[in-house]
C-alpha positions as CSV (number, residue, x, y, z in Angstrom):
1,M,0.2,-0.2,-0.5
2,N,1.0,3.5,-1.0
3,S,1.4,6.0,1.8
4,K,-0.3,8.3,0.0
5,W,-3.2,6.3,0.8
6,E,-5.8,7.9,3.2
7,K,-7.7,5.1,5.4
8,L,-11.1,6.9,6.5
9,H,-14.7,5.8,6.7
10,I,-17.5,6.3,3.6
11,K,-19.1,8.8,5.8
12,D,-15.9,11.1,5.0
13,V,-16.1,11.2,1.8
14,A,-20.0,10.6,0.7
15,L,-23.6,11.2,2.1
16,V,-25.5,8.3,2.2
17,K,-29.4,8.7,1.9
18,G,-32.3,6.4,1.7
19,G,-34.6,5.4,-0.7
20,K,-38.5,6.3,-0.3
21,R,-41.6,3.5,-0.3
22,L,-44.6,4.4,-2.5
23,P,-47.3,5.4,-0.1
24,K,-49.7,2.6,1.3
25,G,-52.4,1.4,-0.8
26,S,-50.2,2.8,-4.3
27,N,-48.7,0.9,-6.8
28,L,-46.1,1.1,-9.3
29,Q,-47.5,0.9,-13.3
30,T,-45.8,-0.9,-16.5
31,S,-47.1,1.8,-18.7
32,K,-43.9,4.0,-19.3
33,N,-43.8,7.7,-18.1
34,N,-40.9,10.1,-17.1
35,H,-40.9,9.1,-13.5
36,P,-38.9,5.1,-13.5
37,Y,-38.5,3.6,-10.2
38,I,-35.4,1.7,-9.2
39,R,-36.4,-1.4,-7.4
40,T,-33.7,-3.9,-5.9
41,K,-34.5,-6.9,-8.6
42,D,-33.6,-3.8,-11.3
43,I,-30.0,-4.3,-10.2
44,K,-28.0,-7.5,-11.5
45,E,-24.2,-8.2,-11.4
46,N,-23.7,-4.4,-10.2
47,K,-25.7,-3.2,-13.3
48,L,-29.0,-1.8,-14.2
49,F,-31.9,-3.4,-15.6
50,I,-34.0,-1.0,-17.3
51,D,-36.2,-3.2,-19.7
52,E,-38.7,-4.5,-17.0
53,M,-38.5,-1.3,-14.9
54,E,-41.9,0.0,-13.6
55,Y,-43.0,3.7,-13.1
56,V,-44.4,5.9,-10.4
57,P,-48.0,7.3,-11.3
58,E,-48.0,11.2,-12.1
59,K,-50.6,11.5,-9.7
60,I,-48.2,9.6,-7.0
61,F,-44.7,11.2,-7.9
62,P,-45.0,14.7,-6.1
63,S,-45.2,12.8,-2.4
64,I,-41.8,10.8,-3.3
65,K,-40.1,13.4,-5.6
66,K,-37.3,14.1,-2.9
67,Y,-36.2,10.7,-3.5
68,T,-34.7,10.5,-6.9
69,V,-31.0,9.8,-8.2
70,E,-28.8,11.9,-10.2
71,E,-26.6,10.4,-13.3
72,G,-23.3,9.5,-12.0
73,N,-25.2,8.4,-8.5
74,L,-24.0,5.2,-7.2
75,I,-26.7,2.9,-5.3
76,I,-26.6,0.0,-3.2
77,S,-29.2,-3.0,-2.2
78,I,-29.8,-2.5,1.5
79,V,-32.5,-5.0,1.8
80,G,-33.1,-8.4,-0.3
81,T,-29.9,-9.3,-2.1
82,I,-27.6,-6.8,0.0
83,G,-24.4,-5.1,-1.9
84,N,-25.7,-5.3,-5.4
85,C,-24.7,-1.6,-6.7
86,A,-24.7,0.4,-9.8
87,L,-24.3,3.8,-11.2
88,I,-26.9,5.7,-12.0
89,P,-26.9,6.5,-16.2
90,K,-27.6,9.6,-17.9
91,K,-31.4,7.7,-18.7
92,L,-32.0,7.1,-15.1
93,H,-31.2,10.8,-14.2
94,E,-34.3,11.6,-11.8
95,A,-35.8,8.4,-11.4
96,S,-37.2,7.1,-8.1
97,L,-35.7,5.2,-5.4
98,T,-37.2,2.2,-3.5
99,E,-36.6,2.3,0.4
100,N,-34.8,-0.7,-0.3
101,C,-31.6,0.9,-1.7
102,A,-29.6,3.9,-0.5
103,K,-27.7,6.0,-2.6
104,L,-24.2,7.7,-2.2
105,L,-23.3,11.3,-2.8
106,N,-20.1,12.5,-3.3
107,L,-18.9,15.1,-0.9
108,N,-15.9,16.1,-2.0
109,N,-14.8,15.8,-6.1
110,E,-11.2,16.4,-5.4
111,R,-11.0,13.4,-2.5
112,M,-13.2,10.5,-3.9
113,H,-14.3,9.3,-7.5
114,I,-17.7,7.9,-7.6
115,P,-16.9,5.2,-9.8
116,Y,-13.7,4.1,-7.8
117,L,-16.2,3.7,-4.9
118,F,-18.3,1.4,-6.9
119,Y,-15.7,-0.6,-7.7
120,F,-14.5,-1.4,-4.2
121,F,-17.8,-1.7,-3.5
122,K,-17.9,-4.7,-5.8
123,S,-14.6,-6.0,-4.9
124,C,-14.5,-9.1,-2.6
125,I,-13.2,-7.0,0.3
126,G,-16.0,-4.6,-0.3
127,Q,-18.4,-6.6,-0.3
128,K,-17.3,-8.8,3.0
129,L,-17.3,-4.8,4.7
130,I,-20.7,-4.7,3.6
131,K,-21.5,-8.1,5.1
132,E,-19.8,-6.9,8.0
133,Q,-22.1,-3.8,8.6
134,T,-25.7,-5.9,7.7
135,V,-27.9,-6.6,10.9
136,G,-30.7,-8.7,11.3
137,S,-30.9,-12.5,10.9
138,T,-35.0,-13.0,9.8
139,Q,-35.0,-10.0,7.5
140,P,-30.9,-8.4,7.1
141,K,-30.8,-5.3,6.3
142,L,-27.7,-2.7,5.5
143,P,-28.5,0.2,7.4
144,I,-27.3,3.6,6.3
145,Y,-25.2,4.1,9.4
146,G,-23.3,0.6,8.2
147,I,-22.8,1.8,5.2
148,E,-21.2,5.2,6.7
149,N,-18.8,3.4,8.8
150,I,-17.6,1.0,6.3
151,P,-13.8,1.4,6.5
152,I,-11.7,2.7,3.1
153,L,-8.3,3.1,1.7
154,L,-8.5,5.6,-0.8
155,P,-5.7,6.2,-3.1
156,P,-4.5,9.9,-4.8
157,I,-7.7,11.4,-6.9
158,Q,-6.0,10.8,-9.8
159,D,-4.9,7.3,-8.9
160,Q,-8.9,6.5,-7.9
161,K,-9.8,7.7,-11.7
162,A,-7.0,5.4,-13.7
163,I,-8.2,2.3,-11.6
164,A,-11.8,3.0,-12.3
165,H,-11.2,3.4,-15.9
166,I,-9.0,0.4,-16.2
167,L,-11.7,-1.3,-14.5
168,G,-14.7,0.5,-16.6
169,N,-13.0,-0.8,-19.8
170,L,-12.4,-4.3,-18.8
171,D,-16.1,-4.2,-17.7
172,E,-17.0,-3.2,-21.2
173,K,-14.8,-6.3,-22.5
174,I,-16.7,-8.8,-20.5
């Protein structure tokens, strides 16, 4: 390990926010509109699968509009298949996020590169640390404070960008 790497916790470099459940008695719709709703089952193999996505009805959207994601955000499943993560593509900018996922927002672009954090969470080490922060036996859950307390070693920002770029290119080839 290079001595320039910083040992921190996720909360030192990212803001972790939860998603939102639909109001009681409300249902998603399969007909497309401008309000896609990202569910945990839409994240497979650390990618978002848009084809089977459902949508928030127009009349319901105002009640959950504060729980949207932006292009480039990192999301992670916190209930069900815990630890699946994905980066939000441009196509899903302002999509609503389920309460079974959390989003991580970069606090400092000079210190942390979100795609690097994505690859960290995908790694064996990242998945092990996620499991260590998971609570509950009947219905396991990764609480927001658990994500915030995950330790991470951060290389200098240029190294993070280089690592994420190389891993991204490998992902595309695979």
